[in-house]
N, C-alpha and C positions, 0 to 999 in steps of 0.2 A: 526044433522049429516050433513056432507057436502059431495059433490061428490069428488071422488078420481081420481087424474091424475097419470097415470103410464108412466114413461119415460124410454127409453133404455139407454145403457151406454154412447152413444154419445150425449145425451140430447134431442133427438127427442121425441115428444109425441107419445106414442104407442096407448093408449086408455084412455077413461074416464069412470069410473065406477059410475053409477048413484046412487042416494040416494035410489031409489026403490030396486035395486038389492042388495044394502048393507043391507037393512032391511030384504029382503028375506034370505040372507045369515046368518044374526044374528038369525033369527027365526029357521033356519035349525040347526044352531049350538046349540041352546038351546034344540031342540028335539033330535038330534043325534050328540053328541060331537065326536063320533068316526069317523065321516065322514071327519073330518079335521085333522086327525093324519098325521104326515109327513111320517112315515115309512110304513103305510098301512098294518102293520102286526097286527094280533090279540094280545091283551094284554096277557102276560104270568102270570100264577098264581105263587105267590112267594113260593119257596120251603123252608122247614125248614132248618136252618143252620146246617152244618155238625159238629159233635162233634170234638173237638180239640184232636189230638193224641199227647201224650207226648213222646218225644224221649230221649234216654239216651245220655248224652254228655260225651266226653272223658276228659273233664276238671275236675280237682279235686278241692274240696273246701278247702280253707285255714281255719285251725282251730285256734281259738284265744287263 
């Protein structure tokens, strides 16, 4: 693993992230993956899909 250099939009060096801090971060990610979610909202449980409702159409079928 190598140190990471962070630049701003104009190309100036903002900070350098050391190898030690990267190792700490990866250890934290293994222990608690929810720490690094982007939206910071708790995960929602999936609901059962709703049953499809058939509606009557006004079109008539052509008989052969």
